[in-house]
N, CA, C, O and the ligand as a Tripos MOL2 file, in Angstrom:
@<TRIPOS>MOLECULE
protein
  237   235    60     0     0
PROTEIN
NO_CHARGES

@<TRIPOS>ATOM
      1 N           0.9230   -1.2050    0.0180 N.3       1 MET1
      2 CA          0.1260   -0.0470   -0.0280 C.3       1 MET1
      3 C           1.0310    1.1240    0.0700 C.2       1 MET1
      4 O           1.8920    1.3040    0.9310 O.2       1 MET1
      5 N           0.6830    2.0000   -1.0570 N.am      2 ASN2
      6 CA          1.5740    3.0260   -1.1790 C.3       2 ASN2
      7 C           0.8930    4.4320   -0.6440 C.2       2 ASN2
      8 O          -0.3160    4.6550   -0.7100 O.2       2 ASN2
      9 N           1.8400    5.3110   -0.1210 N.am      3 ASP3
     10 CA          1.0670    6.8210    0.2450 C.3       3 ASP3
     11 C           2.2100    7.7100   -0.2740 C.2       3 ASP3
     12 O           3.2570    7.2820   -0.7610 O.2       3 ASP3
     13 N           1.9410    8.7530   -0.1410 N.am      4 SER4
     14 CA          3.0210    9.8340   -0.7350 C.3       4 SER4
     15 C           3.0120   10.9530    0.4420 C.2       4 SER4
     16 O           2.1090   11.6580    0.8920 O.2       4 SER4
     17 N           4.3780   10.8240    0.7520 N.am      5 ILE5
     18 CA          4.8970   11.9330    1.6920 C.3       5 ILE5
     19 C           5.5050   13.0710    1.1810 C.2       5 ILE5
     20 O           6.2330   13.0480    0.1880 O.2       5 ILE5
     21 N           5.2090   14.1640    1.8840 N.am      6 SER6
     22 CA          5.8370   15.5010    1.5280 C.3       6 SER6
     23 C           7.1290   15.6730    2.2860 C.2       6 SER6
     24 O           7.0690   15.5010    3.5040 O.2       6 SER6
     25 N           8.3290   16.0000    1.7240 N.am      7 ILE7
     26 CA          9.2570   16.1690    2.4320 C.3       7 ILE7
     27 C           9.9840   17.5650    2.1580 C.2       7 ILE7
     28 O          10.1510   17.9880    1.0140 O.2       7 ILE7
     29 N          10.4170   18.2690    3.3420 N.am      8 GLU8
     30 CA         11.0790   19.5390    3.0730 C.3       8 GLU8
     31 C          12.6950   19.4140    3.3040 C.2       8 GLU8
     32 O          13.0910   19.1710    4.4430 O.2       8 GLU8
     33 N          13.6480   19.5810    2.2150 N.am      9 CYS9
     34 CA         15.0050   19.3200    2.1170 C.3       9 CYS9
     35 C          15.4850   20.3870    3.3860 C.2       9 CYS9
     36 O          15.0780   21.5430    3.5040 O.2       9 CYS9
     37 N          16.4260   19.7150    4.2710 N.am     10 PRO10
     38 CA         16.8560   20.6100    5.2820 C.3      10 PRO10
     39 C          18.1480   21.5160    4.8130 C.2      10 PRO10
     40 O          18.7360   22.3120    5.5450 O.2      10 PRO10
     41 N          18.4170   21.2720    3.6530 N.am     11 HIS11
     42 CA         19.6690   21.9300    2.8490 C.3      11 HIS11
     43 C          19.0040   22.9660    2.2500 C.2      11 HIS11
     44 O          19.1600   24.0950    2.7140 O.2      11 HIS11
     45 N          18.2630   22.7840    1.2680 N.am     12 CYS12
     46 CA         17.9140   23.8150    0.4660 C.3      12 CYS12
     47 C          16.4490   24.3010    0.6660 C.2      12 CYS12
     48 O          16.1070   25.3280    0.0790 O.2      12 CYS12
     49 N          15.5770   23.6510    1.4360 N.am     13 GLY13
     50 CA         14.3050   24.1710    1.8680 C.3      13 GLY13
     51 C          13.3780   23.9030    0.7510 C.2      13 GLY13
     52 O          12.3020   24.4900    0.8650 O.2      13 GLY13
     53 N          13.5330   23.0890   -0.4100 N.am     14 GLU14
     54 CA         12.5580   22.7280   -1.2040 C.3      14 GLU14
     55 C          11.8140   21.6350   -0.7550 C.2      14 GLU14
     56 O          12.3200   20.8550    0.0530 O.2      14 GLU14
     57 N          10.6900   21.4790   -1.1700 N.am     15 SER15
     58 CA          9.6760   20.5590   -0.6130 C.3      15 SER15
     59 C           9.5020   19.4230   -2.1620 C.2      15 SER15
     60 O           9.4150   19.8590   -3.3100 O.2      15 SER15
     61 N           9.4910   18.1020   -1.8150 N.am     16 PHE16
     62 CA          9.1590   17.2240   -2.7020 C.3      16 PHE16
     63 C           8.4150   16.1850   -2.3010 C.2      16 PHE16
     64 O           8.3970   15.9800   -1.0880 O.2      16 PHE16
     65 N           7.6600   15.3180   -3.1480 N.am     17 SER17
     66 CA          6.8160   14.2280   -2.4720 C.3      17 SER17
     67 C           7.7940   12.9550   -2.8330 C.2      17 SER17
     68 O           8.7240   12.9110   -3.6390 O.2      17 SER17
     69 N           7.3100   12.0110   -2.0290 N.am     18 LEU18
     70 CA          8.1520   10.6610   -2.0600 C.3      18 LEU18
     71 C           6.9070    9.5820   -1.8540 C.2      18 LEU18
     72 O           5.9800    9.7850   -1.0690 O.2      18 LEU18
     73 N           7.0380    8.4050   -2.6850 N.am     19 ALA19
     74 CA          6.1070    7.5280   -2.4720 C.3      19 ALA19
     75 C           6.7410    6.4410   -1.4660 C.2      19 ALA19
     76 O           7.9260    6.1100   -1.5020 O.2      19 ALA19
     77 N           5.7870    5.9310   -0.5620 N.am     20 LEU20
     78 CA          6.2390    5.1350    0.4910 C.3      20 LEU20
     79 C           5.3520    4.0270    0.8350 C.2      20 LEU20
     80 O           4.1350    4.1990    0.8930 O.2      20 LEU20
     81 N           5.9520    2.7950    1.0870 N.am     21 ASP21
     82 CA          4.8940    1.6510    1.2960 C.3      21 ASP21
     83 C           4.5470    1.7060    2.8020 C.2      21 ASP21
     84 O           5.2590    1.1730    3.6530 O.2      21 ASP21
     85 N           3.4370    2.3650    3.0730 N.am     22 VAL22
     86 CA          3.0550    2.2890    4.6390 C.3      22 VAL22
     87 C           2.8590    0.9520    5.1840 C.2      22 VAL22
     88 O           3.1570    0.7890    6.3670 O.2      22 VAL22
     89 N           2.3750   -0.0980    4.4660 N.am     23 SER23
     90 CA          2.2210   -1.4090    4.9070 C.3      23 SER23
     91 C           3.4700   -1.9320    5.6120 C.2      23 SER23
     92 O           3.3570   -2.8390    6.4370 O.2      23 SER23
     93 N           4.7650   -1.3470    5.2930 N.am     24 GLU24
     94 CA          5.9210   -1.9320    5.6760 C.3      24 GLU24
     95 C           6.1760   -1.5280    7.1470 C.2      24 GLU24
     96 O           6.9740   -2.2500    7.7440 O.2      24 GLU24
     97 N           5.6090   -0.4500    7.8620 N.am     25 GLY25
     98 CA          5.6890    0.0240    8.9960 C.3      25 GLY25
     99 C           6.7200    1.0910    9.2810 C.2      25 GLY25
    100 O           7.2130    1.6640    8.3100 O.2      25 GLY25
    101 N           7.0300    1.3600   10.2650 N.am     26 SER26
    102 CA          8.1450    2.6070   10.5150 C.3      26 SER26
    103 C           9.2390    2.1720    9.8770 C.2      26 SER26
    104 O           9.5530    0.9850    9.7970 O.2      26 SER26
    105 N           9.9930    3.3070    9.2990 N.am     27 ALA27
    106 CA         11.2300    3.2420    8.5380 C.3      27 ALA27
    107 C          12.1080    4.5190    8.7210 C.2      27 ALA27
    108 O          11.6480    5.6460    8.9030 O.2      27 ALA27
    109 N          13.3190    4.2250    8.6550 N.am     28 GLU28
    110 CA         14.2130    5.2490    8.4960 C.3      28 GLU28
    111 C          15.3040    5.1860    7.4660 C.2      28 GLU28
    112 O          16.0970    4.2480    7.5540 O.2      28 GLU28
    113 N          15.4350    5.9960    6.5750 N.am     29 PHE29
    114 CA         16.2660    5.9400    5.4750 C.3      29 PHE29
    115 C          17.0300    7.0210    4.9790 C.2      29 PHE29
    116 O          16.7820    8.1460    5.4100 O.2      29 PHE29
    117 N          17.9660    6.8450    4.0950 N.am     30 ILE30
    118 CA         18.7920    8.1430    3.7400 C.3      30 ILE30
    119 C          18.4480    8.2170    2.0570 C.2      30 ILE30
    120 O          18.6270    7.2560    1.3090 O.2      30 ILE30
    121 N          17.9560    9.4590    1.6430 N.am     31 ILE31
    122 CA         17.6920    9.7250    0.1330 C.3      31 ILE31
    123 C          18.4150   10.7940   -0.0320 C.2      31 ILE31
    124 O          18.8800   11.4130    0.9260 O.2      31 ILE31
    125 N          18.6190   11.1790   -1.4280 N.am     32 ASP32
    126 CA         19.3170   12.4370   -1.6460 C.3      32 ASP32
    127 C          18.0000   13.1980   -2.3340 C.2      32 ASP32
    128 O          17.0520   12.6280   -2.8750 O.2      32 ASP32
    129 N          18.1930   14.6470   -2.1700 N.am     33 CYS33
    130 CA         17.4860   15.5180   -2.4570 C.3      33 CYS33
    131 C          17.0320   15.5810   -4.0160 C.2      33 CYS33
    132 O          17.8850   15.6060   -4.9030 O.2      33 CYS33
    133 N          15.7030   15.6040   -4.2860 N.am     34 GLU34
    134 CA         15.7740   15.7140   -5.9110 C.3      34 GLU34
    135 C          16.0820   17.0710   -6.4820 C.2      34 GLU34
    136 O          16.2570   17.2620   -7.6860 O.2      34 GLU34
    137 N          16.1430   18.0490   -5.5110 N.am     35 VAL35
    138 CA         16.5180   19.5260   -6.1730 C.3      35 VAL35
    139 C          18.0600   19.6550   -6.0760 C.2      35 VAL35
    140 O          18.7640   19.7380   -7.0820 O.2      35 VAL35
    141 N          18.5400   19.6670   -4.8320 N.am     36 CYS36
    142 CA         20.0900   19.7620   -4.5040 C.3      36 CYS36
    143 C          21.0600   18.6580   -4.4120 C.2      36 CYS36
    144 O          22.2770   18.7690   -4.2680 O.2      36 CYS36
    145 N          20.3550   17.5640   -4.5130 N.am     37 CYS37
    146 CA         21.0990   16.0660   -4.5090 C.3      37 CYS37
    147 C          22.0620   15.9170   -3.4230 C.2      37 CYS37
    148 O          23.1040   15.2640   -3.4790 O.2      37 CYS37
    149 N          21.5080   16.7470   -2.1840 N.am     38 ARG38
    150 CA         22.3690   16.4350   -1.0480 C.3      38 ARG38
    151 C          21.6600   15.2980   -0.2600 C.2      38 ARG38
    152 O          20.4560   15.1600   -0.4790 O.2      38 ARG38
    153 N          22.2770   14.4460    0.6540 N.am     39 PRO39
    154 CA         21.5830   13.3670    1.3950 C.3      39 PRO39
    155 C          20.8950   14.0000    2.6100 C.2      39 PRO39
    156 O          21.3690   14.9230    3.2720 O.2      39 PRO39
    157 N          19.6670   13.3650    2.8310 N.am     40 MET40
    158 CA         19.1670   13.6140    4.1740 C.3      40 MET40
    159 C          18.5260   12.2270    4.7780 C.2      40 MET40
    160 O          18.3020   11.2510    4.0630 O.2      40 MET40
    161 N          18.2950   12.2630    6.0110 N.am     41 THR41
    162 CA         17.7330   11.0240    6.8880 C.3      41 THR41
    163 C          16.3540   11.2790    7.0580 C.2      41 THR41
    164 O          15.9730   12.3210    7.5910 O.2      41 THR41
    165 N          15.5130   10.3430    6.6170 N.am     42 VAL42
    166 CA         13.9320   10.5040    6.9130 C.3      42 VAL42
    167 C          13.5860    9.4430    7.6580 C.2      42 VAL42
    168 O          13.8050    8.3060    7.2390 O.2      42 VAL42
    169 N          13.0130    9.6630    8.8380 N.am     43 ALA43
    170 CA         12.5800    8.9180    9.7390 C.3      43 ALA43
    171 C          10.9050    8.8750    9.8760 C.2      43 ALA43
    172 O          10.3600    9.7720   10.5190 O.2      43 ALA43
    173 N          10.2920    8.0650    9.4060 N.am     44 VAL44
    174 CA          8.7530    8.0360    9.4010 C.3      44 VAL44
    175 C           8.3070    6.9170   10.3200 C.2      44 VAL44
    176 O           8.7190    5.7590   10.2480 O.2      44 VAL44
    177 N           7.2850    7.4490   11.3280 N.am     45 GLN45
    178 CA          6.6800    6.5710   12.2520 C.3      45 GLN45
    179 C           5.1950    6.2740   11.4910 C.2      45 GLN45
    180 O           4.4000    7.0880   11.0210 O.2      45 GLN45
    181 N           5.1330    4.9250   11.5450 N.am     46 ILE46
    182 CA          3.8550    4.5100   10.8870 C.3      46 ILE46
    183 C           2.9350    3.4890   11.8260 C.2      46 ILE46
    184 O           3.4600    2.4450   12.2140 O.2      46 ILE46
    185 N           1.6140    3.7830   12.1740 N.am     47 GLU47
    186 CA          0.7680    2.9900   13.0340 C.3      47 GLU47
    187 C          -0.3350    2.6650   12.2260 C.2      47 GLU47
    188 O          -0.9910    3.5440   11.6670 O.2      47 GLU47
    189 N          -0.6080    1.3670   12.1140 N.am     48 ASP48
    190 CA         -1.9000    1.0550   11.4550 C.3      48 ASP48
    191 C          -1.9890    1.6990   10.1470 C.2      48 ASP48
    192 O          -3.0660    2.1940    9.8130 O.2      48 ASP48
    193 N          -0.8370    1.7550    9.2630 N.am     49 ALA49
    194 CA         -0.8070    1.9290    8.0200 C.3      49 ALA49
    195 C          -1.0230    3.5600    7.7950 C.2      49 ALA49
    196 O          -1.0850    4.0580    6.6710 O.2      49 ALA49
    197 N          -1.1250    4.2960    8.9910 N.am     50 GLU50
    198 CA         -1.3320    5.7430    8.9730 C.3      50 GLU50
    199 C           0.2580    6.2680    9.4500 C.2      50 GLU50
    200 O           0.9560    5.7480   10.3210 O.2      50 GLU50
    201 N           0.5940    7.4820    8.5810 N.am     51 ILE51
    202 CA          1.8980    7.9710    8.9080 C.3      51 ILE51
    203 C           1.7310    8.9940   10.2490 C.2      51 ILE51
    204 O           1.1690   10.0810   10.1150 O.2      51 ILE51
    205 N           2.2100    8.5980   11.4100 N.am     52 VAL52
    206 CA          2.0500    9.5150   12.5600 C.3      52 VAL52
    207 C           2.9370   10.7360   12.6670 C.2      52 VAL52
    208 O           2.6180   11.8760   13.0030 O.2      52 VAL52
    209 N           4.1760   10.2340   12.2940 N.am     53 SER53
    210 CA          5.1270   11.3230   12.1100 C.3      53 SER53
    211 C           6.2380   11.1060   11.3100 C.2      53 SER53
    212 O           6.7090   10.0040   11.0300 O.2      53 SER53
    213 N           6.7210   12.3990   10.8820 N.am     54 LEU54
    214 CA          7.7050   12.2910    9.8580 C.3      54 LEU54
    215 C           8.8920   13.4090   10.2140 C.2      54 LEU54
    216 O           8.5770   14.5810   10.4200 O.2      54 LEU54
    217 N          10.1060   13.0190   10.2630 N.am     55 ASP55
    218 CA         11.2310   13.7510   10.6480 C.3      55 ASP55
    219 C          12.3510   13.6730    9.6980 C.2      55 ASP55
    220 O          12.9230   12.6130    9.4410 O.2      55 ASP55
    221 N          12.6820   14.9010    9.1380 N.am     56 VAL56
    222 CA         13.8150   14.9180    8.2190 C.3      56 VAL56
    223 C          15.0700   15.6560    8.5820 C.2      56 VAL56
    224 O          14.9890   16.8760    8.7240 O.2      56 VAL56
    225 N          16.1680   15.0800    8.7390 N.am     57 THR57
    226 CA         17.3020   15.6810    9.1570 C.3      57 THR57
    227 C          18.5800   15.5820    8.1870 C.2      57 THR57
    228 O          18.7210   14.6420    7.4040 O.2      57 THR57
    229 N          19.3250   16.4400    8.2880 N.am     58 GLU58
    230 CA         20.7370   16.2960    7.2240 C.3      58 GLU58
    231 C          21.3740   15.0340    7.7270 C.2      58 GLU58
    232 O          21.5880   14.7740    8.9110 O.2      58 GLU58
    233 N          21.6540   14.2760    6.6840 N.am     59 ALA59
    234 CA         22.3000   13.1290    6.9850 C.3      59 ALA59
    235 C          24.0190   13.3550    6.9560 C.2      59 ALA59
    236 O          24.7700   12.4120    7.2080 O.2      59 ALA59
    237 ZN         17.7140   19.9910   -1.2420 Zn       60 ZN60
@<TRIPOS>BOND
     1     1     2 1
     2     2     3 1
     3     3     4 2
     4     3     5 am
     5     5     6 1
     6     6     7 1
     7     7     8 2
     8     7     9 am
     9     9    10 1
    10    10    11 1
    11    11    12 2
    12    11    13 am
    13    13    14 1
    14    14    15 1
    15    15    16 2
    16    15    17 am
    17    17    18 1
    18    18    19 1
    19    19    20 2
    20    19    21 am
    21    21    22 1
    22    22    23 1
    23    23    24 2
    24    23    25 am
    25    25    26 1
    26    26    27 1
    27    27    28 2
    28    27    29 am
    29    29    30 1
    30    30    31 1
    31    31    32 2
    32    31    33 am
    33    33    34 1
    34    34    35 1
    35    35    36 2
    36    35    37 am
    37    37    38 1
    38    38    39 1
    39    39    40 2
    40    39    41 am
    41    41    42 1
    42    42    43 1
    43    43    44 2
    44    43    45 am
    45    45    46 1
    46    46    47 1
    47    47    48 2
    48    47    49 am
    49    49    50 1
    50    50    51 1
    51    51    52 2
    52    51    53 am
    53    53    54 1
    54    54    55 1
    55    55    56 2
    56    55    57 am
    57    57    58 1
    58    58    59 1
    59    59    60 2
    60    59    61 am
    61    61    62 1
    62    62    63 1
    63    63    64 2
    64    63    65 am
    65    65    66 1
    66    66    67 1
    67    67    68 2
    68    67    69 am
    69    69    70 1
    70    70    71 1
    71    71    72 2
    72    71    73 am
    73    73    74 1
    74    74    75 1
    75    75    76 2
    76    75    77 am
    77    77    78 1
    78    78    79 1
    79    79    80 2
    80    79    81 am
    81    81    82 1
    82    82    83 1
    83    83    84 2
    84    83    85 am
    85    85    86 1
    86    86    87 1
    87    87    88 2
    88    87    89 am
    89    89    90 1
    90    90    91 1
    91    91    92 2
    92    91    93 am
    93    93    94 1
    94    94    95 1
    95    95    96 2
    96    95    97 am
    97    97    98 1
    98    98    99 1
    99    99   100 2
   100    99   101 am
   101   101   102 1
   102   102   103 1
   103   103   104 2
   104   103   105 am
   105   105   106 1
   106   106   107 1
   107   107   108 2
   108   107   109 am
   109   109   110 1
   110   110   111 1
   111   111   112 2
   112   111   113 am
   113   113   114 1
   114   114   115 1
   115   115   116 2
   116   115   117 am
   117   117   118 1
   118   118   119 1
   119   119   120 2
   120   119   121 am
   121   121   122 1
   122   122   123 1
   123   123   124 2
   124   123   125 am
   125   125   126 1
   126   126   127 1
   127   127   128 2
   128   127   129 am
   129   129   130 1
   130   130   131 1
   131   131   132 2
   132   131   133 am
   133   133   134 1
   134   134   135 1
   135   135   136 2
   136   135   137 am
   137   137   138 1
   138   138   139 1
   139   139   140 2
   140   139   141 am
   141   141   142 1
   142   142   143 1
   143   143   144 2
   144   143   145 am
   145   145   146 1
   146   146   147 1
   147   147   148 2
   148   147   149 am
   149   149   150 1
   150   150   151 1
   151   151   152 2
   152   151   153 am
   153   153   154 1
   154   154   155 1
   155   155   156 2
   156   155   157 am
   157   157   158 1
   158   158   159 1
   159   159   160 2
   160   159   161 am
   161   161   162 1
   162   162   163 1
   163   163   164 2
   164   163   165 am
   165   165   166 1
   166   166   167 1
   167   167   168 2
   168   167   169 am
   169   169   170 1
   170   170   171 1
   171   171   172 2
   172   171   173 am
   173   173   174 1
   174   174   175 1
   175   175   176 2
   176   175   177 am
   177   177   178 1
   178   178   179 1
   179   179   180 2
   180   179   181 am
   181   181   182 1
   182   182   183 1
   183   183   184 2
   184   183   185 am
   185   185   186 1
   186   186   187 1
   187   187   188 2
   188   187   189 am
   189   189   190 1
   190   190   191 1
   191   191   192 2
   192   191   193 am
   193   193   194 1
   194   194   195 1
   195   195   196 2
   196   195   197 am
   197   197   198 1
   198   198   199 1
   199   199   200 2
   200   199   201 am
   201   201   202 1
   202   202   203 1
   203   203   204 2
   204   203   205 am
   205   205   206 1
   206   206   207 1
   207   207   208 2
   208   207   209 am
   209   209   210 1
   210   210   211 1
   211   211   212 2
   212   211   213 am
   213   213   214 1
   214   214   215 1
   215   215   216 2
   216   215   217 am
   217   217   218 1
   218   218   219 1
   219   219   220 2
   220   219   221 am
   221   221   222 1
   222   222   223 1
   223   223   224 2
   224   223   225 am
   225   225   226 1
   226   226   227 1
   227   227   228 2
   228   227   229 am
   229   229   230 1
   230   230   231 1
   231   231   232 2
   232   231   233 am
   233   233   234 1
   234   234   235 1
   235   235   236 2
@<TRIPOS>SUBSTRUCTURE
     1 MET1         2 RESIDUE 1 A MET
     2 ASN2         6 RESIDUE 1 A ASN
     3 ASP3        10 RESIDUE 1 A ASP
     4 SER4        14 RESIDUE 1 A SER
     5 ILE5        18 RESIDUE 1 A ILE
     6 SER6        22 RESIDUE 1 A SER
     7 ILE7        26 RESIDUE 1 A ILE
     8 GLU8        30 RESIDUE 1 A GLU
     9 CYS9        34 RESIDUE 1 A CYS
    10 PRO10       38 RESIDUE 1 A PRO
    11 HIS11       42 RESIDUE 1 A HIS
    12 CYS12       46 RESIDUE 1 A CYS
    13 GLY13       50 RESIDUE 1 A GLY
    14 GLU14       54 RESIDUE 1 A GLU
    15 SER15       58 RESIDUE 1 A SER
    16 PHE16       62 RESIDUE 1 A PHE
    17 SER17       66 RESIDUE 1 A SER
    18 LEU18       70 RESIDUE 1 A LEU
    19 ALA19       74 RESIDUE 1 A ALA
    20 LEU20       78 RESIDUE 1 A LEU
    21 ASP21       82 RESIDUE 1 A ASP
    22 VAL22       86 RESIDUE 1 A VAL
    23 SER23       90 RESIDUE 1 A SER
    24 GLU24       94 RESIDUE 1 A GLU
    25 GLY25       98 RESIDUE 1 A GLY
    26 SER26      102 RESIDUE 1 A SER
    27 ALA27      106 RESIDUE 1 A ALA
    28 GLU28      110 RESIDUE 1 A GLU
    29 PHE29      114 RESIDUE 1 A PHE
    30 ILE30      118 RESIDUE 1 A ILE
    31 ILE31      122 RESIDUE 1 A ILE
    32 ASP32      126 RESIDUE 1 A ASP
    33 CYS33      130 RESIDUE 1 A CYS
    34 GLU34      134 RESIDUE 1 A GLU
    35 VAL35      138 RESIDUE 1 A VAL
    36 CYS36      142 RESIDUE 1 A CYS
    37 CYS37      146 RESIDUE 1 A CYS
    38 ARG38      150 RESIDUE 1 A ARG
    39 PRO39      154 RESIDUE 1 A PRO
    40 MET40      158 RESIDUE 1 A MET
    41 THR41      162 RESIDUE 1 A THR
    42 VAL42      166 RESIDUE 1 A VAL
    43 ALA43      170 RESIDUE 1 A ALA
    44 VAL44      174 RESIDUE 1 A VAL
    45 GLN45      178 RESIDUE 1 A GLN
    46 ILE46      182 RESIDUE 1 A ILE
    47 GLU47      186 RESIDUE 1 A GLU
    48 ASP48      190 RESIDUE 1 A ASP
    49 ALA49      194 RESIDUE 1 A ALA
    50 GLU50      198 RESIDUE 1 A GLU
    51 ILE51      202 RESIDUE 1 A ILE
    52 VAL52      206 RESIDUE 1 A VAL
    53 SER53      210 RESIDUE 1 A SER
    54 LEU54      214 RESIDUE 1 A LEU
    55 ASP55      218 RESIDUE 1 A ASP
    56 VAL56      222 RESIDUE 1 A VAL
    57 THR57      226 RESIDUE 1 A THR
    58 GLU58      230 RESIDUE 1 A GLU
    59 ALA59      234 RESIDUE 1 A ALA
    60 ZN60       237 GROUP 0 **** ****
């Protein structure tokens, strides 16, 4: 089950969306910004296939 999350880059401040499989449960991963290509750590808390918190920090 895919959901779309909105991420704000901690480096350049641009927002972009990312598809996430919420049935996988909570996750933490590193992605590169689509705009400035710098890495960031995304921590997502998922409960009952709902995103309850989203935290984006510089990787
Ligand atoms: Zn960026």
